[in-house]
Structures are given as C-alpha cells and as structure tokens.
C-alpha positions, 0 to 999 in steps of 0.5 A, a space after each residue: 359750368 365748364 366755361 368757368 373752369 377755363 378761366 383762371 383769375 389772377 389778382 394784381 395788388 396794383 389793381 386794388 385801390 383800397 389801402 384797407 383791403 390790402 392791409 386786411 389781406 396782409 393781416 393774415 400773414 406772419 410778420 416774417 412772411 409779410 416781409 418776404 412778400 414785400 421785400 422788393 416792393 417799395 410801394 408796399 414798404 411805404 404803405 406798411 411803414 417798413 424799413 431796413 430796421 424791421 428786416 434786421 429785427 426779424 432776421 436776428 442779425 441786429 447788433 446791440 
C-alpha cells in the first residue's frame, strides 16, 4: 500500500486524445472558470470555439 502513496499522478490535457472526454471534464466548470483555464491555450480555445468576444462578454467590459 505504501508504494502507491509514493507515486503522484499528474494528467496532462495533451495526453487525452478524446474531444468528448475533454469537454466532459470542462463541463463541470463555470463559464468564467473555464475561460480562465483556457485563456492562454490556443488549442483549447479552438476546441471550444471561444474567441475574444466571449472574454469581453464574461468580463462585463463589452461596449454596446
């Protein structure tokens, strides 16, 4: 049992090949949390179809 406690498992999102699993993981986050997580990741932005307009809408700094 002690040998299992020594290993810490880290999962890299790049290792997950299924789009459905990645979307399932992010479905548990609120929209603002999701935007903060994928702010600097272009691949995830393209996966979720998120652009600058989404950031403006969530931040409340959008001009009307």
